[in-house]
ROMARSE-416307 format. One line per 10 residues: number of its first residue (from 1); for each residue x, y, z of C-alpha. Coordinates in steps of 0.02 Angstrom, whole numbers, plus 50000, padded with zeros to 5 digits. Layout:
<drenbas>
NUM> X/Y/Z | ...
</drenbas>
This chain:
<drenbas>
1> 50000/50000/50000 | 50144/50119/50037 | 50206/50112/49858 | 50029/50138/49795 | 50004/50293/49903 | 50174/50365/49857 | 50140/50351/49672 | 49964/50420/49682 | 50010/50563/49798 | 50151/50629/49690
11> 50043/50611/49535 | 49908/50716/49618 | 50034/50851/49666 | 50094/50860/49486 | 49914/50872/49426 | 49884/51022/49541 | 50038/51107/49471 | 49978/51074/49293 | 49808/51149/49335 | 49891/51309/49397
21> 49993/51322/49237 | 49842/51301/49123 | 49740/51423/49228 | 49878/51552/49206 | 49877/51522/49019 | 49690/51553/49014 | 49710/51711/49116 | 49833/51777/48986 | 49737/51731/48829 | 49720/51917/48791
31> 49895/51971/48845 | 49998/52044/48703 | 50144/51933/48653 | 50112/51805/48791 | 50191/51634/48771 | 50095/51486/48841 | 50176/51374/48970 | 50162/51186/48989 | 50199/51066/49130 | 50339/50939/49132
41> 50373/50791/49247 | 50480/50637/49260 | 50481/50482/49370 | 50622/50451/49491 | 50663/50306/49604 | 50648/50322/49792 | 50815/50279/49872 | 50831/50180/50032 | 50821/50007/50104 | 50711/49871/50034
51> 50666/49827/49857 | 50694/49961/49726 | 50512/49968/49677 | 50454/50140/49733 | 50444/50281/49606 | 50379/50458/49623 | 50325/50589/49498 | 50441/50738/49507 | 50384/50903/49430 | 50514/50985/49318
61> 50538/51167/49272 | 50393/51237/49170 | 50417/51233/48981 | 50368/51373/48861 | 50288/51364/48689 | 50378/51490/48578 | 50260/51472/48430 | 50227/51650/48363 | 50054/51720/48393 | 49941/51802/48264
71> 49984/51980/48209 | 49834/52095/48223 | 49825/52263/48134 | 49799/52411/48251 | 49861/52558/48147 | 49939/52636/48302 | 50113/52707/48270 | 50186/52641/48433 | 50120/52464/48411 | 50248/52343/48340
81> 50243/52157/48312 | 50385/52039/48272 | 50370/51937/48113 | 50439/51764/48150 | 50561/51735/48290 | 50649/51865/48397 | 50625/51978/48548 | 50626/52160/48600 | 50756/52203/48732 | 50692/52290/48889
91> 50759/52329/49062 | 50682/52233/49208 | 50648/52296/49384 | 50833/52275/49427 | 50891/52372/49275 | 50955/52215/49190 | 50918/52168/49010 | 50774/52049/48978 | 50668/52006/48826 | 50486/52017/48777
101> 50368/52000/48629 | 50250/52134/48695 | 50254/52273/48566 | 50119/52389/48637 | 50242/52531/48667 | 50211/52694/48759 | 50305/52853/48799 | 50300/52920/48978 | 50309/53100/49038 | 50499/53092/49036
111> 50504/53035/48855 | 50557/52858/48896 | 50499/52723/48775 | 50412/52587/48875 | 50345/52412/48846 | 50214/52369/48978 | 50296/52490/49099 | 50475/52432/49066 | 50606/52537/48978 | 50643/52481/48801
121> 50829/52454/48778 | 50908/52525/48623 | 51076/52497/48542 | 51183/52599/48662 | 51056/52613/48802 | 50873/52650/48844 | 50779/52755/48717 | 50719/52931/48760 | 50602/53013/48635 | 50600/53204/48614
131> 50443/53306/48579 | 50372/53262/48409 | 50230/53289/48288 | 50240/53113/48219 | 50338/52956/48257 | 50380/52799/48157 | 50468/52636/48194 | 50558/52547/48053 | 50572/52361/48021 | 50747/52358/48098
141> 50688/52449/48254 | 50746/52623/48203 | 50641/52756/48290 | 50617/52919/48193 | 50517/53074/48238 | 50462/53236/48157 | 50503/53372/48285 | 50381/53517/48316 | 50487/53626/48199 | 50479/53501/48057
151> 50610/53392/47975 | 50654/53212/48015 | 50758/53156/48164 | 50820/52979/48201 | 50824/52960/48390 | 50887/52782/48409 | 50860/52600/48370 | 50770/52469/48473 | 50881/52322/48515 | 50810/52166/48433
161> 50881/51996/48477 | 50853/51816/48427 | 50943/51702/48551 | 50928/51513/48550 | 50762/51478/48636 | 50838/51324/48718 | 50947/51442/48819 | 50804/51554/48880 | 50713/51551/49046 | 50547/51634/49084
171> 50534/51735/49244 | 50385/51765/49358 | 50371/51938/49278 | 50340/51859/49108 | 50507/51916/49037 | 50636/51801/48958 | 50819/51797/49005 | 50973/51701/48955 | 50987/51550/49070 | 51174/51576/49086
181> 51158/51763/49116 | 51225/51905/49012 | 51149/51993/48863 | 51103/51926/48692 | 51184/52011/48541 | 51082/52117/48422 | 51013/52021/48273 | 50985/52124/48115 | 50874/51987/48043 | 50733/52015/48168
191> 50590/52108/48080 | 50469/52228/48164 | 50299/52263/48088 | 50235/52436/48135 | 50050/52462/48169 | 50026/52281/48224 | 50020/52186/48388 | 50057/52003/48414 | 49920/51912/48507 | 49946/51778/48639
201> 49983/51605/48569 | 49862/51528/48695 | 49718/51428/48622 | 49577/51454/48746 | 49482/51296/48693 | 49636/51185/48711 | 49673/51257/48883 | 49494/51231/48943 | 49493/51051/48881 | 49660/51019/48967
211> 49596/51096/49129 | 49441/50985/49129 | 49546/50830/49093 | 49664/50873/49236 | 49517/50896/49355 | 49453/50722/49314 | 49629/50651/49335 | 49645/50732/49506 | 49478/50660/49561 | 49535/50486/49509
221> 49699/50506/49603 | 49609/50561/49761 | 49495/50409/49749 | 49648/50298/49728 | 49726/50371/49886 | 49564/50341/49980 | 49556/50161/49917 | 49736/50132/49970 | 49696/50199/50143 | 49543/50086/50159
231> 49642/49934/50100 | 49779/49974/50225 | 49651/49986/50366 | 49573/49820/50314 | 49744/49738/50310 | 49781/49803/50484 | 49622/49723/50549 | 49672/49556/50475 | 49843/49565/50558 | 49764/49607/50726
241> 49639/49468/50701 | 49489/49579/50730
</drenbas>
């Protein structure tokens, strides 16, 4: 019975983790540039005395689906989407470089170019936009403005990167970082599409189906634990002869 309970208990814990992951995906179905997560687990052998027959389910680090989302036309000058693979470089809460697909950019009162409240990093440092009549962002990330007095002024270039996704980790803030630390080099092949936003790559129907399936799996695992407990109690009665 002990092996039975061990296996069922760890399976139930993994199912709860998977439910949280899919619930978070559903919550971000409308989040610009969001990348869906998926659960991962592996079995491992319990060490110790006795026969080597006990195995548990061990939850692994969450995986991320990097499939590009759909580009939606907005017509807004500060909205940019990435065609294909790649990321926009931003500065996180600690001032360190991180990466995002969220292209709904804004300019704050100090002229800083922001992505969801985080400073957009340019080639040479964060971008600061002067007063302008009009603004445009080129396919290579070049930011140009027409100042109040007229003319055309290039104010900087957004840093676009395309690191190996196998070497990326996703933080609790939704930003991606190099697993080994450091900063990814600029990639001139990353293409921005102005006036567009990339939608989340979450499929709401798939996530709902997965959530329902996990709920049924958890119910079965709980029943299995209860059955193991009842069988253990019945076995104890037989041993005691009562």
